[in-house]
C-alpha positions in Angstrom: 4.1 17.2 -17.7 1.8 20.1 -17.0 1.8 21.2 -13.3 -2.0 21.4 -13.3 -2.2 17.7 -14.1 0.1 16.6 -11.2 -0.9 15.1 -7.8 1.1 14.4 -4.7 1.3 10.6 -4.0 4.0 10.7 -1.3 5.6 13.2 1.1 9.1 12.3 2.2 11.4 13.8 4.8 14.5 14.8 2.9 15.5 14.7 -0.7 17.3 11.4 -0.5 14.2 9.5 0.6 12.1 11.3 -2.1 14.7 10.2 -4.7 14.3 6.6 -3.7 10.5 6.8 -4.2 10.9 8.7 -7.4 13.2 6.0 -8.7 10.8 3.3 -7.8 8.0 5.0 -9.7 10.2 5.7 -12.7 11.4 2.1 -12.9 7.8 1.1 -13.2 7.3 3.6 -16.1 5.5 6.2 -14.0 6.9 9.7 -14.6 7.5 11.6 -11.3 8.7 15.0 -10.2 10.0 16.2 -6.8 8.8 19.4 -5.2 11.0 20.7 -2.4 9.5 22.9 0.3 12.7 24.8 0.9 14.2 27.1 -1.7 17.1 27.8 0.7 20.7 27.6 -0.4 21.4 25.4 2.6 19.4 22.1 2.6 17.0 21.9 5.5 15.6 18.6 6.8 13.8 19.9 9.9 10.0 19.8 10.1 8.1 21.1 7.0 11.2 22.6 5.6 12.6 19.1 5.0 9.5 17.8 3.2 9.8 16.8 -0.4 6.6 16.0 -2.3 6.6 13.3 -5.0 4.2 14.2 -7.8 2.9 12.1 -10.7 0.4 12.8 -13.5 -3.2 12.6 -12.3 -4.1 9.8 -14.7 -1.3 7.6 -13.1 -2.2 8.4 -9.5 -3.9 5.1 -8.6 -1.2 3.1 -10.2 1.5 5.0 -8.3 -0.3 4.7 -5.0 -0.7 0.9 -5.5 3.0 0.5 -6.3 4.0 2.4 -3.2 1.8 0.3 -1.0 3.5 -2.9 -2.2 6.1 -4.2 0.3 9.7 -4.1 -0.9 11.1 -7.1 -2.6 13.6 -8.1 0.0 14.9 -11.1 -2.0 15.9 -8.8 -4.9 18.1 -6.7 -2.6 20.1 -9.5 -0.9 23.5 -10.2 -2.5 24.0 -13.7 -3.8 26.7 -15.8 -2.3 29.6 -16.8 -4.6 30.8 -20.4 -4.7 
């Protein structure tokens, strides 16, 4: 992916939250990259220093935004009871 062709579709507080969003996009076949605000050796999660931007190719922007607007599938996350 060329950086000139990337757009921000989500800004997360912290890398863990951004990884979840990135995983959701990638599982739908949308390539995604993370851009951390802090280049510090110590991870910061305070204010703007904790922001992580999720970027996708410009041609997939609308598809990515639509996917992120969908409510989570709660039924898929619930463990099934064993008999």
